C-alpha positions, 0 to 999 in steps of 0.5 A: 598882547605886547612882548613887553609885558604890561602888568596893571597895578590898579589900587582902590579907595582910601590906598593915597592914604598910606603911610598916614591911615592906621600905619600899625595895620598898612605900615608906613611906606606911602603909595609912591613907595608901594609905586617904587616898589611894583617898579622894581619888581616888575625887572623891565616889565612895564608897568601902569600904576593906578589909585582911585576912590572911585569904584567905576573909575576902578572898573573902567580901568578893569575894563582897560588892562583886558586890551591892555595889560598882560595882567592885573594887581589888584589891591580893592581896598574895601571894594573888595567886600561891597562891589559885585560891578568890580566883581563882574568887570574881573570875570570877563579878563582873560588876563591873570589877576593878583588879588593883592593885600597889605593885611591880612583881611582874614584876620580881621573883622568878619565883615573883610573874610568875605571878597568877592574879587577872590572869586575871580582871581588866579591868586591871592597875596595878602598880610606881608605889609609892601612887600606884598605888592612885591610879591603880586608883580612877581608871580602876575610876571610869572603867570604871563610868562607861564602862558606865553611859554605853553602858547608857543608849546 
């Protein structure tokens, strides 16, 4: 694990459309705005920020995080409700995983109430718009700090 924490912030399908896609649900912040928010929340930690519309690429990045990251913040978007392959990749991780959503899936359509990602996540932050990412990055770094402190005892 690197001395300076590395937080992977991975984003699933359609999040490249933030700011224009259903702003009444997802807000007006763009993905670039969210990235800047994550980098500010990291307070000196390294943020690796990525977005893809392709399930296999997202899984590849999750697998990469096992050896390259201290923690993972993941907004799986629709893949959270559909991808057992993503769940399997997450279950192989030994680093903290924080599931992150702009909206509150439990307040939306019934099919969004099931998240396979939640089965492997250390914690979940949802419903705070772009601020969900700020909270998720801070939570992920806190989990890294706690694990490092426990390892030195």
